[in-house]
Steps between C-alpha positions, in 0.01 A plus 500: 500500500713461183846620407588854590667693219877548514651829392602489135721808495742706708228766530500787743328836505470755782215695338144383572604266788537211260660201677855388436520167322868400504657231285860516620780272380259264328474455124141468384448233234185419306381152590180390325473185713478694825165633622616864502690465174824625657789339689741703711857364497772641724765685309837335543776646710828645384847349528832664414624446146791745522611835642604783271632821654357672804155574354228583459473302181352738235497274195572146383536435127572165337363391161574202276712607202616828659876495559495120547252532786707726723317608816501874557415632845483861613554513876483851651702714257725220368454256215615136495539241222476143629579627849805705402488879536554672167410863569254754630145601397424869549143608562229422754213427257381142440766300316430410137704233314484369144733276300575297189745217441810720526421787738285640776384856568417632849338827605361643824390852410855623451802371300442231237738201544607210281650159579633265229614214720846647545476878521253707699470876463297810420353549151528825315132599471380804297552827686622307802135461600375270773319179406205365698398179321658264243363220278607281206285422197561398138878543527487846655570621849254766609543759775256749652663838548408587859235764543393502132275332249797385295615146435844467336602197294856372468692394196383153400616255764738754658412621846801732509418698184235776517421789269334815632253499210396139535190526715123499483245633748178399667307813411134410529493673840739761643589278794853379571598132464551308821524141375575290192473128437459243223178293496380271228757641256371853558693787657287642781565860608332602822474862602355666804155521341498282187639183341604469134598198295769482226571237236806420291517663153804324355640842400849590619432875531186451717474139615186554719171679449190541712201272456217715374186526716656296783557730791401437862388807692674368811859545594705354784514620858882489495801335330548129564126435533448292184583137419454262206330165543274273297566680172381833635590748772362598837551834670387735777309779334532864590158462666630227739316216320698194399436420134551221250550614139241351271330679213427760769646528854333231714496567875601193702512668846206580722421812705693371798818452300465841342453663841824332617687609188390862526585511870858396431786734421711247307422233243671225304375201302688176429420145393590192709465142380441215742448170320178545299409832661576831336466762772501872431617683812397860570739629766366797700632682805393244754347205311542292187183414306525185287295426190500137387473514120412128488191533722424871471487518883683724747684461826758688708855386585677611814807409713506477878726769651490714188272789407450338160570174318876482482509470121564815293553352152511170317606317190314174445516312833795706631413781743702792627491613865369847581772569757794264458686346207325164528362329195219267602330203340179321604523201730356363824270693732745736670599850384878517546459292812204702628135378525245600236169622637226376269163658559157484339149606594143370467166639610124501480229764524226514765216736404297443818473281808788285614684196364654264750852392404550152641814437300709623211706255298779570248530272202879468485768243427604335828764263629760647263768616743858380437586546871483197728609690812522852622279807458353403164435128551138606548460824305235749600238694306351802682164673460341820626175673415332842485133583546528868411612492135868454574543793737603280795589134538514237772826345603650216295366151564711194415423175325728211398592439137587139587822314569675328211266245346188610689308553178153501660565787736222763503617860537215631710402759762194443717249699710551839335189671634243662275536738206258789435474798268707580292651151502829333588845508341754228581877526445717189485878501522799272540875557526594131510760414231281239339276478194173690536227440243147630572192407299219623718356602841182357649274597786280281728605173348342184635734298717697809597754435768563131430850386415507191281 
C-alpha cells in the first residue's frame, strides 16, 4: 500500500464527527521534490534574549530609522526604552505604537503618550478623549478616537500637536473603528462591520481621502486582530474568517479554524519571522493558530505546561512572553528549557472489509541527535492510532530515531492489527530536543522490520 496522507493543517471541528488532524509545533513547507509536495519541519525552540519588567509583555516595537532603533517594550502597565523604565501606559486594550525618526506615540485605549528619546509623557489630545490606535503615514501621525469613526491627524511631523478640527471619518457604514494600519502606502480603517481605504491627497487641510468604490463589507472581530505583511494586510473578520486583502477579501482559513476562532473569547494577531518563514499567529483563548505566508499552510503552536503557546506578541524574530517579562528569540529545540511536543497525523479510509497493517513507517531525518549519552542519545518517536474517526486512541508506541550517525535507521512500528470502516488515523509525536523533519508516512512497506 502507498503513502498515507499526512495532515496539512491544524484542523479540528466538533460538528459532524469530523476527525482531528493536528499539525502541532511543525512548520509546513512546500517541497515539490517530495511525493506529498509538503515537508514538515519542527519549529525551533525559544531561548532568553532579555527580561523586561514583570510581564506579561504586551508589545515590542523596534524599527530602523525610528529614534535610532530604540527598542520599546510594554510590560504589564509599564513602558521601557532599551530596557529602562520610562513611564506608565494606561488602558487595557491592545497596545498600538507608531513612530518616525524623532518620536514615538503609544496608545492602549486610554491616554495618548509620546516619547522623543528623552522625555516621555501624555499628549494633549482633543477633548481629552481616549485613543485606541495610532499610525504614521506621509509625515502625519494618525489617531483613532476610541469608540468613534473619527481619525485625527497631527500637525505635520509633530505627534504632540493636535487640533480638534483636524479629523476625517470612515462613514461608509455606521460601525465604530476598531483597528487602523498602513499597508502598501494606504491607510486601512477597519470597523466592526466594514473596512475602508484612504489615500494621501497632498493637501494640508485634509491630507487623506477615501478611495472611491473600495470598501470591504467585513470588519474585524476585535482590536489588535489585523497585521500587515507582503504588501497587504491580513485580519480576522467579524464573521470569524481569517482574510487576506486582495481586490476583495480572500479567505485563507478553513471551517476548522473559523470554528476555533468563534469559540474563543479573546483574539490577537501578530507576525513572527523565523529565518525565511513569515508566520502570522492567531492567538485564541487556549491555542495559537499559525499561518505560514510562504507556503500558505497552517499549523498550531503550543508550550508544554501552559494553556497556550507562551508568546503573546512579537516584533520580527523577538517574542514577548504571555506571563512574564521575558523576551524570547528562536534557537535550539527547547522552549525556555522545556521540551517541545511536536505532533502530526496521517490516515487512510476503509470503505469496506479490512486492511491488515503489517507496519507503518515514518519518512523522517534520522541519526541527527547531538547527544552522545543520556536520555536523548537515542531519541524516540511515538505513534498511536484510532479506528473510530479519532474518538479514542491506543496507547503510545515507541520507535528509535537513531543514535548520532545512524543515518539508515527506519522509524517503524510493526504488527498493528487490521483496520476496517471508517479507516485509521495515526498520530506521531516526539519531545526529544533534536531536529524533526517529516516528509511522509507509509504503510505495509516491503522489508518492514529490518534494521540496516
